[in-house]
Short mmCIF file of the C-alpha atoms (twelve columns), coordinates in Angstrom:
data_MODEL
# 
_entry.id   MODEL 
# 
loop_
_atom_site.group_PDB 
_atom_site.id 
_atom_site.type_symbol 
_atom_site.label_atom_id 
_atom_site.label_alt_id 
_atom_site.label_comp_id 
_atom_site.label_asym_id 
_atom_site.label_seq_id 
_atom_site.Cartn_x 
_atom_site.Cartn_y 
_atom_site.Cartn_z 
_atom_site.pdbx_PDB_model_num 
ATOM 1   C CA . MET A 1   14.800  12.821  31.404  1 
ATOM 2   C CA . SER A 2   14.805  9.829   33.846  1 
ATOM 3   C CA . SER A 3   17.181  6.890   33.219  1 
ATOM 4   C CA . VAL A 4   17.035  3.205   34.083  1 
ATOM 5   C CA . LYS A 5   19.461  4.000   36.979  1 
ATOM 6   C CA . ASP A 6   17.068  6.537   38.394  1 
ATOM 7   C CA . VAL A 7   14.272  3.910   38.397  1 
ATOM 8   C CA . ALA A 8   16.543  1.500   40.178  1 
ATOM 9   C CA . GLN A 9   17.619  3.932   42.812  1 
ATOM 10  C CA . LEU A 10  14.018  4.966   43.625  1 
ATOM 11  C CA . ALA A 11  12.789  1.382   43.750  1 
ATOM 12  C CA . GLY A 12  15.844  0.404   45.778  1 
ATOM 13  C CA . VAL A 13  16.877  -2.454  43.449  1 
ATOM 14  C CA . ALA A 14  19.674  -3.239  41.048  1 
ATOM 15  C CA . VAL A 15  19.569  -2.003  37.329  1 
ATOM 16  C CA . GLY A 16  19.366  -5.606  36.258  1 
ATOM 17  C CA . THR A 17  16.112  -6.102  38.133  1 
ATOM 18  C CA . VAL A 18  14.702  -3.030  36.412  1 
ATOM 19  C CA . SER A 19  15.619  -4.552  33.087  1 
ATOM 20  C CA . ARG A 20  13.914  -7.826  33.895  1 
ATOM 21  C CA . VAL A 21  10.671  -6.071  34.803  1 
ATOM 22  C CA . ILE A 22  10.810  -3.845  31.623  1 
ATOM 23  C CA . ASN A 23  11.571  -6.799  29.294  1 
ATOM 24  C CA . ASN A 24  9.280   -9.197  31.258  1 
ATOM 25  C CA . SER A 25  12.213  -11.704 31.370  1 
ATOM 26  C CA . GLY A 26  13.614  -13.585 34.302  1 
ATOM 27  C CA . ALA A 27  12.090  -14.161 37.751  1 
ATOM 28  C CA . VAL A 28  11.107  -11.103 39.822  1 
ATOM 29  C CA . LYS A 29  9.256   -11.208 43.103  1 
ATOM 30  C CA . PRO A 30  5.784   -9.616  42.857  1 
ATOM 31  C CA . GLU A 31  6.614   -7.079  45.636  1 
ATOM 32  C CA . THR A 32  9.792   -6.041  43.753  1 
ATOM 33  C CA . ARG A 33  8.047   -5.758  40.471  1 
ATOM 34  C CA . ARG A 34  5.411   -3.534  42.103  1 
ATOM 35  C CA . LYS A 35  8.123   -1.225  43.432  1 
ATOM 36  C CA . VAL A 36  9.698   -0.974  40.070  1 
ATOM 37  C CA . GLU A 37  6.508   -0.304  38.289  1 
ATOM 38  C CA . GLU A 38  5.653   2.435   40.808  1 
ATOM 39  C CA . ALA A 39  9.110   3.925   40.252  1 
ATOM 40  C CA . ILE A 40  8.596   3.920   36.505  1 
ATOM 41  C CA . ARG A 41  5.227   5.715   36.864  1 
ATOM 42  C CA . THR A 42  6.556   8.198   39.299  1 
ATOM 43  C CA . LEU A 43  9.578   9.119   37.122  1 
ATOM 44  C CA . GLN A 44  7.530   8.779   33.833  1 
ATOM 45  C CA . TYR A 45  10.339  6.709   32.555  1 
ATOM 46  C CA . VAL A 46  10.168  5.705   28.914  1 
ATOM 47  C CA . PRO A 47  12.392  2.677   27.944  1 
ATOM 48  C CA . ASN A 48  14.903  3.383   25.086  1 
ATOM 49  C CA . GLU A 49  13.375  1.152   22.362  1 
ATOM 50  C CA . VAL A 50  16.388  1.361   20.106  1 
ATOM 51  C CA . ALA A 51  18.853  0.348   22.874  1 
ATOM 52  C CA . ARG A 52  16.534  -2.463  24.022  1 
ATOM 53  C CA . ASN A 53  16.344  -3.812  20.519  1 
ATOM 54  C CA . PHE A 54  19.932  -3.576  19.978  1 
ATOM 55  C CA . LYS A 55  20.622  -5.386  23.312  1 
ATOM 56  C CA . MET A 56  18.117  -8.065  22.623  1 
ATOM 57  C CA . GLN A 57  19.016  -8.317  18.902  1 
ATOM 58  C CA . LYS A 58  15.260  -8.327  18.158  1 
ATOM 59  C CA . SER A 59  13.441  -5.264  16.583  1 
ATOM 60  C CA . LYS A 60  9.689   -4.648  16.996  1 
ATOM 61  C CA . THR A 61  9.632   -2.044  14.218  1 
ATOM 62  C CA . VAL A 62  8.290   -2.756  10.685  1 
ATOM 63  C CA . ALA A 63  9.205   -0.264  7.843   1 
ATOM 64  C CA . LEU A 64  6.621   0.655   5.270   1 
ATOM 65  C CA . LEU A 65  8.013   2.012   1.936   1 
ATOM 66  C CA . LEU A 66  5.352   4.071   0.172   1 
ATOM 67  C CA . PRO A 67  5.376   6.029   -3.137  1 
ATOM 68  C CA . SER A 68  3.081   8.709   -1.627  1 
ATOM 69  C CA . ILE A 69  1.223   9.127   1.621   1 
ATOM 70  C CA . TRP A 70  -1.123  11.661  -0.143  1 
ATOM 71  C CA . HIS A 71  -2.742  9.017   -2.395  1 
ATOM 72  C CA . PRO A 72  -5.834  7.816   -0.630  1 
ATOM 73  C CA . PHE A 73  -5.348  4.321   -1.651  1 
ATOM 74  C CA . PHE A 74  -1.777  4.214   0.055   1 
ATOM 75  C CA . SER A 75  -3.146  6.075   3.073   1 
ATOM 76  C CA . GLU A 76  -5.832  3.528   3.627   1 
ATOM 77  C CA . LEU A 77  -3.441  0.719   3.139   1 
ATOM 78  C CA . ALA A 78  -0.984  2.270   5.637   1 
ATOM 79  C CA . TYR A 79  -3.787  2.582   8.269   1 
ATOM 80  C CA . TYR A 80  -4.625  -1.100  8.215   1 
ATOM 81  C CA . ILE A 81  -0.928  -2.149  8.060   1 
ATOM 82  C CA . GLU A 82  -0.355  0.004   11.223  1 
ATOM 83  C CA . ASP A 83  -3.381  -1.434  12.959  1 
ATOM 84  C CA . GLU A 84  -2.388  -5.036  12.183  1 
ATOM 85  C CA . LEU A 85  1.159   -4.395  13.503  1 
ATOM 86  C CA . ASP A 86  -0.212  -2.631  16.663  1 
ATOM 87  C CA . LEU A 87  -2.330  -5.799  17.499  1 
ATOM 88  C CA . ALA A 88  0.872   -7.791  17.650  1 
ATOM 89  C CA . GLY A 89  2.850   -5.221  19.613  1 
ATOM 90  C CA . PHE A 90  4.890   -3.896  16.611  1 
ATOM 91  C CA . LYS A 91  5.593   -0.259  15.614  1 
ATOM 92  C CA . LEU A 92  5.360   1.202   12.120  1 
ATOM 93  C CA . MET A 93  8.142   3.261   10.503  1 
ATOM 94  C CA . LEU A 94  6.705   5.189   7.634   1 
ATOM 95  C CA . CYS A 95  9.114   5.867   4.587   1 
ATOM 96  C CA . ASN A 96  7.412   8.217   2.215   1 
ATOM 97  C CA . SER A 97  9.537   8.305   -1.056  1 
ATOM 98  C CA . GLY A 98  7.507   10.393  -3.273  1 
ATOM 99  C CA . GLY A 99  8.122   7.875   -5.947  1 
ATOM 100 C CA . ARG A 100 11.597  9.016   -6.390  1 
ATOM 101 C CA . PRO A 101 14.132  6.078   -6.920  1 
ATOM 102 C CA . GLU A 102 17.023  7.893   -5.205  1 
ATOM 103 C CA . LYS A 103 14.950  8.357   -2.068  1 
ATOM 104 C CA . GLU A 104 13.882  4.735   -2.149  1 
ATOM 105 C CA . LEU A 105 17.467  3.581   -2.349  1 
ATOM 106 C CA . TYR A 106 18.314  6.014   0.570   1 
ATOM 107 C CA . TYR A 107 15.561  4.466   2.676   1 
ATOM 108 C CA . LEU A 108 16.468  0.784   1.802   1 
ATOM 109 C CA . GLU A 109 20.063  1.489   2.785   1 
ATOM 110 C CA . MET A 110 19.023  3.140   5.965   1 
ATOM 111 C CA . LEU A 111 16.575  0.330   6.958   1 
ATOM 112 C CA . GLN A 112 19.168  -2.308  6.301   1 
ATOM 113 C CA . GLN A 113 21.663  -0.571  8.729   1 
ATOM 114 C CA . ASN A 114 18.994  0.057   11.411  1 
ATOM 115 C CA . LYS A 115 17.948  -3.705  11.578  1 
ATOM 116 C CA . VAL A 116 14.172  -3.369  11.425  1 
ATOM 117 C CA . ALA A 117 12.209  -6.577  11.965  1 
ATOM 118 C CA . GLY A 118 10.854  -6.507  8.287   1 
ATOM 119 C CA . ILE A 119 9.892   -4.282  5.358   1 
ATOM 120 C CA . VAL A 120 6.698   -3.869  3.467   1 
ATOM 121 C CA . GLY A 121 7.730   -2.408  0.053   1 
ATOM 122 C CA . ILE A 122 5.691   -0.513  -2.546  1 
ATOM 123 C CA . THR A 123 7.761   0.700   -5.274  1 
ATOM 124 C CA . TYR A 124 7.519   0.950   -9.048  1 
ATOM 125 C CA . ASN A 125 11.221  1.899   -9.632  1 
ATOM 126 C CA . ASP A 126 14.324  -0.108  -10.487 1 
ATOM 127 C CA . VAL A 127 15.756  -0.615  -6.969  1 
ATOM 128 C CA . GLU A 128 15.940  -4.461  -7.021  1 
ATOM 129 C CA . HIS A 129 19.774  -4.463  -6.666  1 
ATOM 130 C CA . MET A 130 19.401  -2.821  -3.236  1 
ATOM 131 C CA . VAL A 131 16.754  -5.250  -1.925  1 
ATOM 132 C CA . ARG A 132 18.585  -7.848  0.329   1 
ATOM 133 C CA . THR A 133 17.012  -11.043 1.513   1 
ATOM 134 C CA . ASP A 134 18.514  -11.115 4.916   1 
ATOM 135 C CA . ILE A 135 15.701  -8.785  6.133   1 
ATOM 136 C CA . PRO A 136 12.166  -10.262 5.734   1 
ATOM 137 C CA . ILE A 137 10.358  -8.401  3.081   1 
ATOM 138 C CA . VAL A 138 6.763   -8.542  1.429   1 
ATOM 139 C CA . SER A 139 5.956   -6.355  -1.544  1 
ATOM 140 C CA . ILE A 140 2.655   -5.128  -2.818  1 
ATOM 141 C CA . ASP A 141 1.891   -5.041  -6.545  1 
ATOM 142 C CA . ARG A 142 5.510   -5.609  -7.570  1 
ATOM 143 C CA . HIS A 143 7.623   -8.637  -8.099  1 
ATOM 144 C CA . PHE A 144 11.401  -8.694  -7.259  1 
ATOM 145 C CA . ASP A 145 12.367  -12.276 -7.016  1 
ATOM 146 C CA . LYS A 146 11.002  -15.604 -5.883  1 
ATOM 147 C CA . THR A 147 12.256  -15.153 -2.308  1 
ATOM 148 C CA . ILE A 148 10.075  -12.020 -1.862  1 
ATOM 149 C CA . THR A 149 6.407   -12.650 -1.542  1 
ATOM 150 C CA . CYS A 150 4.000   -10.228 -3.345  1 
ATOM 151 C CA . VAL A 151 0.424   -9.381  -2.254  1 
ATOM 152 C CA . THR A 152 -1.858  -7.743  -4.836  1 
ATOM 153 C CA . SER A 153 -5.460  -7.623  -5.881  1 
ATOM 154 C CA . ASP A 154 -6.617  -9.554  -8.979  1 
ATOM 155 C CA . ASN A 155 -5.887  -6.769  -11.411 1 
ATOM 156 C CA . TYR A 156 -6.535  -8.909  -14.539 1 
ATOM 157 C CA . GLU A 157 -9.886  -9.887  -13.430 1 
ATOM 158 C CA . GLY A 158 -10.585 -6.255  -12.462 1 
ATOM 159 C CA . GLY A 159 -9.895  -5.130  -15.986 1 
ATOM 160 C CA . ARG A 160 -12.098 -7.862  -17.402 1 
ATOM 161 C CA . LEU A 161 -14.949 -6.824  -14.877 1 
ATOM 162 C CA . ALA A 162 -14.668 -3.150  -15.856 1 
ATOM 163 C CA . LEU A 163 -14.942 -3.831  -19.576 1 
ATOM 164 C CA . ARG A 164 -18.163 -6.017  -18.995 1 
ATOM 165 C CA . GLU A 165 -19.627 -3.321  -16.768 1 
ATOM 166 C CA . LEU A 166 -19.045 -0.576  -19.319 1 
ATOM 167 C CA . VAL A 167 -20.657 -2.712  -22.066 1 
ATOM 168 C CA . LYS A 168 -23.559 -3.497  -19.720 1 
ATOM 169 C CA . ALA A 169 -23.901 0.315   -19.224 1 
ATOM 170 C CA . GLY A 170 -24.217 0.869   -23.087 1 
ATOM 171 C CA . SER A 171 -20.679 1.598   -23.985 1 
ATOM 172 C CA . THR A 172 -19.868 0.457   -27.640 1 
ATOM 173 C CA . LYS A 173 -16.314 1.870   -27.871 1 
ATOM 174 C CA . PRO A 174 -14.624 2.042   -24.528 1 
ATOM 175 C CA . ALA A 175 -11.001 3.180   -23.759 1 
ATOM 176 C CA . PHE A 176 -8.554  2.091   -21.225 1 
ATOM 177 C CA . MET A 177 -6.662  5.240   -19.752 1 
ATOM 178 C CA . GLY A 178 -3.441  4.708   -17.755 1 
ATOM 179 C CA . SER A 179 0.266   4.954   -17.316 1 
ATOM 180 C CA . ARG A 180 2.960   2.233   -17.681 1 
ATOM 181 C CA . THR A 181 5.958   1.857   -15.460 1 
ATOM 182 C CA . GLU A 182 9.318   1.047   -16.633 1 
ATOM 183 C CA . LEU A 183 9.285   -2.271  -14.838 1 
ATOM 184 C CA . PHE A 184 6.409   -4.695  -14.794 1 
ATOM 185 C CA . SER A 185 3.966   -4.425  -11.799 1 
ATOM 186 C CA . GLU A 186 0.784   -6.189  -11.282 1 
ATOM 187 C CA . THR A 187 -1.252  -2.987  -12.006 1 
ATOM 188 C CA . MET A 188 -0.400  -3.462  -15.769 1 
ATOM 189 C CA . ASN A 189 -2.705  -6.422  -15.677 1 
ATOM 190 C CA . ARG A 190 -5.598  -4.042  -15.489 1 
ATOM 191 C CA . ARG A 191 -5.072  -3.075  -19.138 1 
ATOM 192 C CA . ASP A 192 -4.565  -6.635  -20.248 1 
ATOM 193 C CA . GLY A 193 -7.717  -7.842  -18.664 1 
ATOM 194 C CA . PHE A 194 -9.594  -4.972  -20.218 1 
ATOM 195 C CA . ALA A 195 -8.191  -5.651  -23.685 1 
ATOM 196 C CA . ASP A 196 -8.687  -9.392  -23.637 1 
ATOM 197 C CA . GLU A 197 -12.201 -9.143  -22.465 1 
ATOM 198 C CA . ALA A 198 -13.084 -6.664  -25.301 1 
ATOM 199 C CA . GLU A 199 -11.613 -8.857  -27.862 1 
ATOM 200 C CA . ALA A 200 -13.371 -11.874 -26.427 1 
ATOM 201 C CA . LEU A 201 -16.759 -10.040 -26.712 1 
ATOM 202 C CA . GLY A 202 -15.854 -8.465  -30.044 1 
ATOM 203 C CA . VAL A 203 -16.023 -5.003  -28.706 1 
ATOM 204 C CA . GLU A 204 -13.992 -2.077  -30.401 1 
ATOM 205 C CA . TYR A 205 -11.641 -0.431  -27.765 1 
ATOM 206 C CA . VAL A 206 -8.850  2.012   -27.397 1 
ATOM 207 C CA . ILE A 207 -5.723  1.779   -25.240 1 
ATOM 208 C CA . TYR A 208 -4.234  5.120   -24.106 1 
ATOM 209 C CA . GLU A 209 -1.060  5.075   -22.071 1 
ATOM 210 C CA . LYS A 210 1.891   7.220   -21.222 1 
ATOM 211 C CA . PRO A 211 5.161   6.490   -19.282 1 
ATOM 212 C CA . ASP A 212 4.670   6.714   -15.501 1 
ATOM 213 C CA . PRO A 213 4.884   9.198   -13.820 1 
ATOM 214 C CA . VAL A 214 2.774   11.451  -15.997 1 
ATOM 215 C CA . VAL A 215 4.662   14.707  -15.840 1 
ATOM 216 C CA . ASP A 216 2.369   17.077  -17.684 1 
ATOM 217 C CA . GLU A 217 -1.191  16.096  -16.709 1 
ATOM 218 C CA . ASP A 218 -2.771  18.879  -18.696 1 
ATOM 219 C CA . ALA A 219 -1.150  17.605  -21.882 1 
ATOM 220 C CA . TYR A 220 -2.023  13.928  -20.974 1 
ATOM 221 C CA . TYR A 221 -5.744  14.524  -20.708 1 
ATOM 222 C CA . GLU A 222 -5.895  17.218  -23.489 1 
ATOM 223 C CA . GLU A 223 -4.401  14.654  -25.965 1 
ATOM 224 C CA . PHE A 224 -6.702  11.980  -25.065 1 
ATOM 225 C CA . LEU A 225 -9.836  14.236  -25.248 1 
ATOM 226 C CA . GLU A 226 -8.641  15.489  -28.677 1 
ATOM 227 C CA . ARG A 227 -7.871  12.158  -30.280 1 
ATOM 228 C CA . HIS A 228 -10.657 10.043  -28.846 1 
ATOM 229 C CA . ARG A 229 -13.833 12.111  -28.847 1 
ATOM 230 C CA . ASP A 230 -15.613 9.213   -30.278 1 
ATOM 231 C CA . ILE A 231 -15.168 6.844   -27.286 1 
ATOM 232 C CA . ASP A 232 -18.237 6.393   -24.984 1 
ATOM 233 C CA . GLY A 233 -16.601 4.559   -22.071 1 
ATOM 234 C CA . VAL A 234 -13.426 5.069   -20.030 1 
ATOM 235 C CA . PHE A 235 -11.738 2.460   -17.579 1 
ATOM 236 C CA . ALA A 236 -9.109  4.323   -15.762 1 
ATOM 237 C CA . ILE A 237 -6.147  2.597   -14.212 1 
ATOM 238 C CA . THR A 238 -6.943  4.400   -10.792 1 
ATOM 239 C CA . ASP A 239 -9.779  6.399   -9.349  1 
ATOM 240 C CA . MET A 240 -7.606  9.452   -9.423  1 
ATOM 241 C CA . PHE A 241 -7.148  9.140   -13.138 1 
ATOM 242 C CA . ALA A 242 -10.932 8.709   -13.600 1 
ATOM 243 C CA . ALA A 243 -11.691 11.734  -11.471 1 
ATOM 244 C CA . LYS A 244 -9.237  13.965  -13.338 1 
ATOM 245 C CA . TYR A 245 -10.711 12.760  -16.667 1 
ATOM 246 C CA . ILE A 246 -14.225 13.541  -15.454 1 
ATOM 247 C CA . GLU A 247 -13.156 17.084  -14.331 1 
ATOM 248 C CA . ARG A 248 -11.555 17.983  -17.643 1 
ATOM 249 C CA . ALA A 249 -14.279 16.320  -19.794 1 
ATOM 250 C CA . LYS A 250 -16.926 18.353  -17.955 1 
ATOM 251 C CA . LYS A 251 -15.169 21.613  -19.140 1 
ATOM 252 C CA . LEU A 252 -15.621 20.515  -22.798 1 
ATOM 253 C CA . GLY A 253 -19.291 19.828  -22.299 1 
ATOM 254 C CA . ILE A 254 -18.865 16.055  -22.206 1 
ATOM 255 C CA . ARG A 255 -21.503 14.556  -19.840 1 
ATOM 256 C CA . VAL A 256 -20.750 11.657  -17.460 1 
ATOM 257 C CA . PRO A 257 -22.547 9.200   -17.711 1 
ATOM 258 C CA . GLU A 258 -24.832 10.406  -20.531 1 
ATOM 259 C CA . ASP A 259 -22.029 10.711  -23.117 1 
ATOM 260 C CA . VAL A 260 -19.229 8.651   -21.459 1 
ATOM 261 C CA . ARG A 261 -19.461 6.091   -18.829 1 
ATOM 262 C CA . VAL A 262 -16.528 5.961   -16.469 1 
ATOM 263 C CA . ILE A 263 -15.062 3.304   -14.137 1 
ATOM 264 C CA . GLY A 264 -12.017 3.730   -12.003 1 
ATOM 265 C CA . TYR A 265 -9.936  1.250   -9.872  1 
ATOM 266 C CA . ASP A 266 -9.228  1.243   -6.271  1 
ATOM 267 C CA . GLY A 267 -12.399 2.194   -4.501  1 
ATOM 268 C CA . ILE A 268 -11.048 5.114   -2.561  1 
ATOM 269 C CA . GLN A 269 -14.254 7.184   -2.522  1 
ATOM 270 C CA . ASP A 270 -16.089 5.649   0.499   1 
ATOM 271 C CA . HIS A 271 -18.423 8.614   1.204   1 
ATOM 272 C CA . ALA A 272 -21.422 10.295  -0.464  1 
ATOM 273 C CA . TYR A 273 -19.767 13.635  -0.155  1 
ATOM 274 C CA . PHE A 274 -17.732 12.899  -3.183  1 
ATOM 275 C CA . HIS A 275 -19.765 13.844  -6.315  1 
ATOM 276 C CA . PRO A 276 -20.294 12.348  -8.699  1 
ATOM 277 C CA . VAL A 277 -19.809 9.022   -6.791  1 
ATOM 278 C CA . LEU A 278 -17.387 7.046   -8.928  1 
ATOM 279 C CA . SER A 279 -18.153 3.641   -10.233 1 
ATOM 280 C CA . THR A 280 -15.065 1.669   -9.534  1 
ATOM 281 C CA . ILE A 281 -13.345 -1.716  -9.153  1 
ATOM 282 C CA . ARG A 282 -12.831 -1.932  -5.413  1 
ATOM 283 C CA . GLN A 283 -9.584  -3.466  -4.108  1 
ATOM 284 C CA . PRO A 284 -9.918  -5.321  -0.697  1 
ATOM 285 C CA . VAL A 285 -7.524  -2.943  0.870   1 
ATOM 286 C CA . GLU A 286 -7.938  -3.959  4.496   1 
ATOM 287 C CA . GLU A 287 -7.509  -7.692  3.604   1 
ATOM 288 C CA . MET A 288 -4.539  -6.927  1.546   1 
ATOM 289 C CA . ALA A 289 -2.963  -4.966  4.367   1 
ATOM 290 C CA . ARG A 290 -3.531  -7.540  6.996   1 
ATOM 291 C CA . MET A 291 -2.425  -10.423 4.805   1 
ATOM 292 C CA . THR A 292 0.750   -8.638  3.984   1 
ATOM 293 C CA . ILE A 293 1.636   -8.276  7.693   1 
ATOM 294 C CA . GLN A 294 0.628   -11.820 8.548   1 
ATOM 295 C CA . LEU A 295 2.873   -13.044 5.732   1 
ATOM 296 C CA . LEU A 296 5.646   -10.813 6.948   1 
ATOM 297 C CA . PHE A 297 5.388   -12.204 10.519  1 
ATOM 298 C CA . LYS A 298 5.735   -15.697 9.020   1 
ATOM 299 C CA . LYS A 299 8.998   -14.586 7.281   1 
ATOM 300 C CA . ILE A 300 10.258  -13.064 10.509  1 
ATOM 301 C CA . GLU A 301 9.503   -16.263 12.279  1 
ATOM 302 C CA . GLY A 302 11.335  -18.325 9.613   1 
ATOM 303 C CA . THR A 303 8.250   -19.979 8.447   1 
ATOM 304 C CA . GLU A 304 8.168   -21.012 4.658   1 
ATOM 305 C CA . ILE A 305 5.632   -19.155 2.612   1 
ATOM 306 C CA . GLU A 306 3.479   -21.362 0.365   1 
ATOM 307 C CA . GLN A 307 3.032   -18.982 -2.633  1 
ATOM 308 C CA . GLU A 308 5.020   -16.465 -4.370  1 
ATOM 309 C CA . THR A 309 1.993   -14.203 -5.223  1 
ATOM 310 C CA . TYR A 310 -1.244  -13.816 -3.412  1 
ATOM 311 C CA . ARG A 311 -3.967  -12.363 -5.465  1 
ATOM 312 C CA . LEU A 312 -7.140  -11.202 -3.683  1 
ATOM 313 C CA . PRO A 313 -10.483 -10.838 -5.554  1 
ATOM 314 C CA . VAL A 314 -11.956 -7.502  -6.526  1 
ATOM 315 C CA . THR A 315 -15.515 -6.355  -6.814  1 
ATOM 316 C CA . PHE A 316 -17.405 -3.720  -8.853  1 
ATOM 317 C CA . ARG A 317 -18.890 -0.953  -6.801  1 
ATOM 318 C CA . PRO A 318 -21.503 0.901   -8.948  1 
ATOM 319 C CA . GLY A 319 -21.725 4.653   -8.640  1 
ATOM 320 C CA . GLU A 320 -23.079 7.649   -10.596 1 
ATOM 321 C CA . THR A 321 -20.633 7.450   -13.456 1 
ATOM 322 C CA . THR A 322 -22.028 4.536   -15.274 1 
# 
């Protein structure tokens, strides 16, 4: 593997000159720059990004802490976050925790030691004591403290919208199906919006929740289907919950949407290959991702952020389950 010294020797210049060309800093004659660039191409030299950042005391890497890269919502979010970073010349470091608090703590400690430019955090665990404010951080869906900005969708309005759409589709006894985290996150507002709207409209409703994560999925859905056979509408906290309910209900001969209307939350099914196409509350994933990075850049630059929480509007996307 070629070194900066090899490039300097081939170009017939000093190592400092090569460094100025690579970092685009300081005056370099056009002819000298051309020789250095030709030497870099010839030797296929790749600058040591870590060493450069250490020397310059300026990182161009942002870490994304995710509960799971397998979940389509988080995958889509990561895609747009990486794209927004790339547009600004930054790189993404993906930290997939699997939702395990011990792994999140490990990542947070590692990131603080490695001096990344900033962190985008998505966690529903109690790791607040490990979150330091000397590294710029923006969270998604979760509040830490007032110094950490949170970007989320309007979960409360999403719950209200889902209840109205179920009633519009003919549901007279809808149920909310979800899980609750130990610590508050914005996703819990989906349940509250659903319940408040049902009460405002005088609609009988059911709340069915278990602690997150749901360890025994079979038992979770079996209990719901056994205890609430009289419901005729379901608002699930995520599209994945909705899809799993539909799968199990079908085995019991429950038809969707003839017997039970179903609405999810996220909007992860973007293709007609999915069947049935789920009616869902669609989060503005791309807008959330790009806003998160733009706010993080402001923090990196030392600019004061106007709000503590940024809630972006959601929309109802009708499908074949209502």
